[in-house]
C-alpha positions as a printed NumPy array, in Angstrom:
array([[  0.323,  -0.191,   0.039],
       [  1.391,   3.24 ,  -1.087],
       [  2.682,   5.988,   2.414],
       [ -0.258,   8.213,   0.737],
       [ -2.844,   5.858,   1.169],
       [ -1.964,   4.911,   4.379],
       [ -1.984,   8.403,   5.752],
       [ -5.107,   9.241,   4.405],
       [ -7.095,   6.313,   6.028],
       [ -5.55 ,   8.158,   9.874],
       [ -8.106,   9.767,  12.345],
       [ -5.898,  10.723,  14.918],
       [ -2.355,  12.103,  14.429],
       [  0.177,  12.217,  17.386],
       [  3.537,  13.931,  17.541],
       [  6.335,  14.004,  19.793],
       [  7.742,  17.489,  19.968],
       [ 11.52 ,  17.401,  20.868],
       [ 13.64 ,  15.708,  17.826],
       [ 10.127,  15.626,  15.453],
       [  8.37 ,  19.192,  15.848],
       [ 11.612,  21.764,  17.078],
       [ 14.439,  21.637,  18.864],
       [ 15.266,  23.471,  21.387],
       [ 13.291,  26.788,  19.899],
       [ 14.234,  26.19 ,  16.112],
       [ 11.06 ,  24.259,  14.661],
       [ 11.352,  22.173,  11.836],
       [ 10.855,  23.197,   8.714],
       [  7.049,  21.704,   7.444],
       [  5.582,  21.179,  10.368],
       [  3.553,  23.94 ,  11.011],
       [  2.471,  23.199,   7.417],
       [  1.971,  19.976,   8.61 ],
       [ -0.529,  21.213,  11.57 ],
       [ -2.359,  23.08 ,   9.023],
       [ -2.42 ,  20.869,   6.615],
       [ -4.481,  18.309,   8.905],
       [ -6.621,  21.069,  10.387],
       [ -8.024,  21.948,   6.523],
       [ -8.992,  17.987,   6.23 ],
       [-10.612,  17.42 ,   9.461],
       [ -8.037,  15.245,  10.848],
       [ -7.598,  15.238,  14.664],
       [ -4.141,  15.735,  16.387],
       [ -2.186,  15.741,  19.406],
       [  1.267,  17.38 ,  20.309],
       [  2.211,  13.94 ,  22.758],
       [  5.292,  14.72 ,  24.667],
       [  7.227,  12.365,  27.323],
       [  8.726,  15.738,  28.655],
       [  7.153,  16.085,  32.494],
       [  9.706,  19.113,  33.186],
       [  6.842,  21.507,  31.718],
       [  3.017,  21.156,  32.074],
       [  0.154,  21.439,  29.458],
       [ -0.425,  24.814,  29.452],
       [  3.604,  25.859,  28.623],
       [  3.918,  23.491,  26.28 ],
       [  0.518,  25.137,  24.339],
       [  2.516,  28.691,  25.088],
       [  5.404,  27.83 ,  23.928],
       [  3.485,  26.123,  20.272],
       [  1.401,  29.285,  19.946],
       [  4.534,  31.685,  20.04 ],
       [  6.12 ,  29.047,  17.539],
       [  3.363,  30.081,  15.37 ],
       [  1.06 ,  26.772,  15.055],
       [ -2.164,  27.298,  15.167],
       [ -3.668,  24.992,  18.001],
       [ -5.7  ,  24.872,  21.068],
       [ -4.999,  23.963,  24.633],
       [ -7.12 ,  20.644,  23.562],
       [ -4.202,  19.668,  21.103],
       [ -1.466,  19.341,  23.787],
       [ -1.094,  15.964,  26.007],
       [  1.644,  16.145,  28.075],
       [  3.13 ,  12.657,  30.351],
       [  2.156,  14.479,  33.441],
       [ -1.309,  15.142,  32.141],
       [ -1.503,  10.701,  31.693],
       [ -0.017,  10.742,  34.982],
       [ -2.6  ,  12.863,  37.131],
       [ -5.131,  10.838,  34.947],
       [ -3.702,   7.278,  35.9  ],
       [ -3.324,   8.135,  39.477],
       [ -6.489,   9.194,  39.779],
       [ -8.316,   6.842,  38.209],
       [ -6.099,   3.792,  40.494],
       [ -6.798,   5.799,  43.896],
       [ -9.605,   4.181,  45.517],
       [ -9.458,   5.898,  48.578],
       [-12.018,   9.006,  49.923],
       [ -9.18 ,  12.043,  50.202],
       [ -6.956,  12.86 ,  47.475],
       [ -4.017,  10.869,  46.494],
       [ -1.136,  12.556,  48.432],
       [  2.181,  12.461,  46.17 ],
       [  5.95 ,  12.976,  46.808],
       [  7.032,  14.236,  43.081],
       [ 11.212,  13.918,  42.432],
       [ 10.169,  16.163,  38.73 ],
       [  9.728,  20.179,  38.282],
       [  7.672,  22.45 ,  40.103],
       [  5.825,  22.701,  36.237],
       [  5.011,  18.96 ,  37.079],
       [  4.062,  19.573,  40.572],
       [  1.388,  22.23 ,  39.589],
       [ -0.022,  20.084,  36.526],
       [ -0.658,  17.507,  39.368],
       [ -2.216,  20.008,  41.682],
       [ -4.571,  21.007,  38.851],
       [ -5.749,  17.284,  38.92 ],
       [ -7.054,  17.372,  42.068],
       [ -3.459,  15.772,  43.576],
       [ -1.915,  16.76 ,  46.508],
       [  1.427,  17.199,  46.539],
       [  3.752,  17.162,  49.456],
       [  7.529,  18.237,  49.684],
       [  8.471,  16.229,  52.518],
       [  8.984,  12.37 ,  52.933],
       [  8.07 ,  12.473,  56.323],
       [  4.245,  11.733,  55.485],
       [  1.699,   8.994,  54.851],
       [  2.652,   9.282,  50.943],
       [  0.268,   7.196,  48.425],
       [  2.454,   7.186,  45.006],
       [  6.05 ,   8.587,  44.463],
       [  6.599,   9.866,  41.246],
       [  9.427,  10.65 ,  39.149],
       [  9.908,  13.062,  36.137],
       [ 12.051,  14.236,  34.217],
       [ 13.486,  16.743,  36.672],
       [ 16.401,  19.146,  35.385],
       [ 15.935,  20.946,  38.881],
       [ 17.387,  17.319,  40.143],
       [ 18.703,  17.339,  43.943],
       [ 21.196,  14.761,  46.346],
       [ 17.617,  15.375,  48.786],
       [ 14.916,  14.05 ,  46.327],
       [ 17.038,  11.416,  45.576],
       [ 17.524,  10.278,  49.086],
       [ 13.988,  10.918,  50.042],
       [ 12.658,   8.572,  46.799],
       [ 15.349,   6.242,  48.089],
       [ 13.535,   6.488,  51.721],
       [  9.541,   6.359,  50.143],
       [ 10.672,   3.246,  47.757],
       [ 12.345,   1.446,  51.055],
       [  8.761,   1.829,  52.44 ],
       [  6.735,   0.115,  49.936],
       [  5.249,   3.457,  48.374],
       [  4.345,   2.943,  44.958],
       [  6.658,   3.959,  42.658],
       [  5.596,   5.435,  39.437],
       [  7.548,   7.141,  36.837],
       [  6.183,   9.812,  33.566],
       [  8.68 ,   8.346,  31.057],
       [ 11.189,   6.188,  29.981],
       [ 13.487,   8.045,  28.305],
       [ 17.38 ,   8.282,  28.935],
       [ 18.015,  11.335,  27.282],
       [ 16.565,  14.831,  25.874],
       [ 18.032,  16.052,  22.975],
       [ 19.367,  19.496,  22.972],
       [ 19.706,  21.877,  19.712],
       [ 23.634,  21.117,  18.128],
       [ 23.537,  17.118,  18.739],
       [ 23.822,  16.727,  22.198],
       [ 22.029,  15.545,  25.028],
       [ 21.126,  15.453,  28.635],
       [ 20.   ,  12.487,  31.287],
       [ 16.201,  12.548,  31.198],
       [ 13.718,  10.565,  33.778],
       [ 14.96 ,   7.073,  32.441],
       [ 18.765,   8.168,  33.361],
       [ 17.184,   8.957,  36.418],
       [ 15.038,   6.177,  37.455],
       [ 17.934,   3.412,  36.567],
       [ 19.754,   5.564,  39.122],
       [ 17.123,   4.814,  41.79 ],
       [ 16.531,   1.039,  40.219],
       [ 19.906,   0.05 ,  40.847],
       [ 20.047,   1.736,  44.137],
       [ 16.625,   0.094,  45.72 ],
       [ 16.147,  -2.96 ,  43.234],
       [ 12.565,  -1.603,  42.694],
       [ 11.195,  -0.783,  39.103],
       [  9.01 ,   2.032,  38.475],
       [  5.544,   1.527,  36.359],
       [  6.035,   4.108,  33.472],
       [  2.643,   6.074,  32.344],
       [  4.768,   7.322,  29.061],
       [  5.409,   6.278,  25.932],
       [  5.986,   3.381,  24.913],
       [  2.874,   1.893,  27.777],
       [  0.047,   0.74 ,  27.019],
       [ -1.285,   3.02 ,  29.773],
       [ -0.665,   6.363,  27.657],
       [ -2.603,   4.692,  24.602],
       [ -5.655,   3.878,  26.771],
       [ -5.954,   7.2  ,  27.755],
       [ -5.579,   8.829,  24.592],
       [ -8.014,   6.304,  23.149],
       [-10.626,   7.089,  25.728],
       [ -9.992,  10.298,  25.722],
       [-10.391,  10.807,  22.198],
       [-12.874,   7.898,  21.147],
       [-10.453,   6.762,  18.574],
       [ -9.799,   2.76 ,  17.463],
       [ -6.292,   2.266,  17.87 ],
       [ -5.492,   1.088,  14.292],
       [ -6.953,   4.324,  12.598],
       [ -4.196,   6.576,  15.422],
       [ -0.668,   7.193,  13.901],
       [  2.398,   8.038,  16.302],
       [  4.637,  10.182,  14.696],
       [  8.758,  10.3  ,  16.412],
       [ 11.885,   9.986,  16.443],
       [ 12.578,   7.522,  18.914],
       [ 12.681,   3.559,  18.758],
       [ 12.214,   2.471,  22.527],
       [  9.208,   5.171,  22.493],
       [  7.457,   6.575,  19.934],
       [  7.579,   3.252,  17.597],
       [  7.493,   0.636,  20.282],
       [  4.419,   2.264,  21.48 ],
       [  2.968,   1.917,  18.427],
       [  3.684,  -1.654,  17.58 ],
       [  2.794,  -3.006,  20.671],
       [ -0.642,  -1.384,  20.324],
       [ -1.649,  -1.294,  16.576],
       [ -0.709,   1.881,  15.79 ],
       [  0.765,   3.151,  12.649],
       [  4.348,   3.568,  13.266],
       [  5.607,   6.536,  11.511],
       [  9.67 ,   7.489,  12.433],
       [ 11.073,  10.994,  11.212],
       [ 15.255,  11.066,  11.559],
       [ 15.539,  14.719,  12.59 ],
       [ 16.579,  13.785,  16.112],
       [ 17.698,  10.571,  18.37 ],
       [ 17.221,   7.864,  16.105],
       [ 19.294,   7.242,  12.938],
       [ 18.86 ,   4.902,   9.858],
       [ 21.725,   2.973,  11.049],
       [ 19.792,   1.894,  14.31 ],
       [ 16.203,   1.412,  12.568],
       [ 18.827,  -1.94 ,  10.81 ],
       [ 20.265,  -2.733,  13.454],
       [ 16.847,  -3.04 ,  15.928],
       [ 13.503,  -5.249,  15.987],
       [ 11.444,  -2.859,  15.955],
       [ 10.425,  -1.266,  12.559],
       [  8.355,   1.783,  11.683],
       [  5.9  ,   1.436,   9.326],
       [  6.665,   4.548,   7.591],
       [ 10.494,   6.382,   7.788],
       [ 11.026,  10.112,   6.95 ],
       [ 14.251,  12.211,   7.207],
       [ 12.052,  14.713,   8.762],
       [  8.394,  15.867,   9.039],
       [  8.649,  18.096,   6.045],
       [  8.773,  14.959,   3.755],
       [  5.781,  13.837,   5.563],
       [  4.025,  16.784,   5.156],
       [  4.893,  16.371,   1.331],
       [  3.385,  12.71 ,   1.576],
       [  0.394,  13.93 ,   3.223],
       [ -0.448,  16.476,   1.21 ],
       [  0.022,  14.132,  -1.663],
       [ -2.788,  11.505,   0.446],
       [ -5.094,  14.737,   0.301],
       [ -4.521,  15.256,  -3.721],
       [ -2.706,  18.22 ,  -3.126]])
């Protein structure tokens, strides 16, 4: 089947941000045009990021300032997914009480969803949440180890090992922080963000779209592409971020479609709509 036919049959497009739509403050060519094309053809889309260091409002404003014509409902973060997941599994009458190894933005996101965030382990805490913490301190790591030792459920926003920066640089992401804690405590977290089926279930229910009619566009094999392949979605890889073609050749994870950038995807999308 031609690429254009595959794309035309998609009802919901999920777009990763870092490495897919932009790097730092640099928007990739074709990204704004791609979103405009989706809107013109009544296709739903979500900017879906594992990066929990910022909340959904911050991402919305950033994308708006970058020239994307979107609403707040077009943005969904692993922080929001975490909030929905906790509120789903929490069975106590009182609001869930959590300790967060994460940024103030992640804490605000969770608070906005009715979750009680505390800054000390000296409480009866329901869940430990670890995110991509650009304000990480050793004290937070000590607190996290203590909570895990006490048997507090260990949850994490995403397994990404690194976050890409402009210029080909990377910094440790949530997955690396969790790996440190896992080695120290012998306990693994439950990841809520990509590639977890938890994230897929939340989005599918939220948007009322069957998984087979959803496409995931991203630059990482072990999160974006794995989630799509495991869930029966269309997996679209762009080579503008972390993954290179040699990585694809060496991996058992094979995307359904591969593009050098979102610009090339945009051209194929235009073709699918007869443009």
